[in-house]
N, C-alpha and C positions, 0 to 999 in steps of 0.2 A: 376445265371455268365454271362458273356460276354467274349468271348474269342476274344483275338487281335492277330495281329503277328505284327511282327517290321521286315526289311527287311534293313541286316546292310550292306552297297552296298560299292563297289570300282568302284566308277565313274572315268572317264576316259575324255577324250576330245572329244570325238565323240559324240556329242547329240543323233544319230541314232539309234548308239549301246546302249547308255545309256538307251533308250526309252525300244528298245528290251529288254533289261534284267528286267526293270521294271514290263512291262507288262508278262514276266515270274514268277517274282514275285508273283504280284498280283493273278494269275490263280492258283501257289502253297499255298497262304494263304488260297486262298476259298477253294483248293481241303483239307485245314487240317483244317477246321471248322471255318474258323476265319471269324467274322462278321466287321471286320475291319481291315487295314493294315495302319501303319506308315513308313513315310520312312526318309532318312536322309535329311538333307542340301545341296543343291546342288546336288540331283537326277540328273539332266539333265545334269550338265556340272561341271565339276571341272580341273579348269585351271587357274594356277596363271600368267600365259604368255595374260597378259591382251590386246596386239595386237591382238594373236591367237586368244583368246577368243571373241574376239570384233567381227569377221567374224563367230561366230556362232552362240550370242547372239540375239534373236529375240523380237519383242512384243508379252503381251501375247497370242494376236490372232493367233500367226502366230508360236510361240511355238510347237515343235515338239511332247517333251515328256509331255508337258500337254494336247496335244490332243491326243496322245496314251493312257494317264493313262485318260481319261476320257471316251474313249471308250471303255478301258478295264474294268475299275468299273461298267459301265453298263453293259457289257456283263456277266462279274461274277456276279453281285449284288452286290457288296463289297460297304463299306465305306471307304475313303481313304482319311487319312492323307497325302496329298503331300508335305513331308517338307519343300522345297524351292527348287526353280528356278531362273538362275540369268536372268532376262528378261530388256529389252530396255525400258523406259519410252519414247521413242520419241523426248527427246529434249536433248539427247549428256549425260545422266546420268542414271545410270543403277537402280535397286530396288533388295532386295534379300527376296522374296517374298514364303509366305507359303500356302496352300489351302487344305481348307475342299470339299470332293467332294463327293457327297451323292451316293447309288446304281444307280440311274438312269442314271448317268454323268453330274448333275447340279451342278454347284460352289456355295455352300453357304456361306462360308467366303473367306474373304482372309484377312491376314497379312503382312505388310511391316515388315522386323526386325528394330528395332529401335535403339538398341544399336549396333554401328560399332568398326569392332575390330581393333585398331590402338595400336599398341603395337611393342617394342626390344625384342626378347627374349636372354636370358642368348648364346643360341644355336646359335647364329647367323643370325636365323631367323626376316623377317621384315615384318611386317604388315600396312597396309595404306588402309582398305577398302574405306573410305571415299572419298580416291580419285576419285573414279568411282564411288562408291553407293550412293544415299539417303538413309537418315533413314527414319524411319516411325514417325508416329508421336500420336499415339493413341493404347491401349491395345485394341485387336478384344475376343471378346467370343461368340464361335459356340455353341447357345443355344442346338440344338439336335442333337445330333448323337449317334451312337452305346454306346457312352460310356460315355452319358447324356452331359451334358453343357462341351464343350473342353474351355478351355483357350489356345491360340497360343502364344508360344516364337519361338525362332530361337539361338543356339548356344551360342555366347558370352553372350544373356539376360540372363544364367543362375547365373550369376554372379549379379543380380542386383533384390535384396527379392522384395521392392516394387512393382515391375512391377508384380509377382507372388501374391503377396498380394490384390494386386485390380484385377485381376484377380478371386482368392477366395473369396473377397467379393462380386464381380459380382453374385455368384453363380458356379464357376467354380468347376467341380465334377473329373477330370481329367485335368493335364496341357501336352503338348506337348510341348519336347526340341528339334527338329532334330539337327543336330550337325553334324560338320566334326572338331572336336578336334584338338588341336596338341597334339604329343604323350609326351611332357614335360608336359604340362600344365592336359592333361587327366591323368598321372599317378599320378599327386600331389593332382588332387581338382575334379576330374568328379564326381567319387562315392560320396563322403560328400557332394559335393554341391547338387546332386542330391538326396539323403536321406535327406537333412537339407529340402531342399524345399517343401518335400512330408511332413515331420513333423511338420515344423512351418503351413502349410497350409489344414492339416489333408486331404489330396487328395492325387489321383495317378499322380505318371508324368511316364512319358514315352517317353522314348528318343530314340531315330533310330539316327546310328552313319555311317558316313563313318568309312572304316579300311583300312590299308595296305600301301602299296607302292604305288601311283596313275602314271598314265603316266606323268604327269606334272613337276612328280621328287619329291613332297611332299610326308609324310608319316602322316597317320592320326592314332588315337588312337584306336578305335572300341567301343567295350564292349558296346553295345547297352543294355540299361538298363530300367527296369522297377521295382518300387517303391512302395509298396502299403500306406498307410495315417498314417502308425505307425515305417513307416522308413525301412520296411523290403525289403531286394530286393529280388523280386520274379523271376527275369528273367538278368542272365550277359552272350551274346552272346560271349565275348571272342574276340579273335582276328580273327575269320575266317568269311567270306562275307557267306549270305544266308540269309534263312528264320526262326526267331524263333515265337512260340507260347508262349501263357498267358492267362491266365484267372483271369478275375477281379471281386470281390466281390461287388457292392455298399455298404451293410451292412456293410464295416469294414469302409466306411467314417464316418458315422454315430457314431458309436464304438467309432473310435479315436476321433473325434469333442465332445464327451460328456467326455471322460476321460480328455480329455485336451482342453478346452472352449476357447483357443487363439483367435479364429477369433471372438468372444464376448466381451472381455477383451481388444484387440487394440484401444489405444486412438492415437490422432494426437498428433507428439512429435513437439513441437516450436523449431526456430531455437534458437543455442544460441551465444547472444550478444556478442561483443567483450569487 
């Protein structure tokens, strides 16, 4: 068994305060026996006011949350999947970047969000991530972590099954889905999509999420979740911020894939000609 922890955060507009809360979560996770902690999308800063956010967003080398996370992971001897940070590329564009950090504090994998959230919701919410963020262009697999081979995705990526299939075909045993889901889309689709991605690929899905009413005025859905390879929900953290733990049994991966060998049966589907 591998014990993991999820940090369900209510990140605000002050990166220093967010970093302090993250360090507390790392300590708490380790104190509860976790070998790896997963955090949500935008752990270091959640601010939809782009003018104000731009005053806080830094390069990877200068980011206070990343620095604090690496030091805390090393101090506690804990693996960390830092869900994502908004970072400055140095050319006027930002990236939404996820990290895997080992127990020595070293960054062993980076992933830039590939699918950007450009939508108009019925509630009147309008999101245009592509206005300031540059999309990533390739999947990333962290081959050796506390949960085995870990595939990395971020939030809106959840809706693109082909990305999850590629990660599973590359050997992923677990896929992380750090998120800041809106409440309407969370209620409608969050659990069903997480369970579907687990079932389709016969692996664990670990999805740490933002929750509640944030300083920038937005509201996020929460319900940080862990699904096993058969689609069972092992953990649902509801609508409260905090740290939750869950035990993963890697034997469930082989069992699920033996029962439903979909990975071996997949075929390339040609395009349909008009």
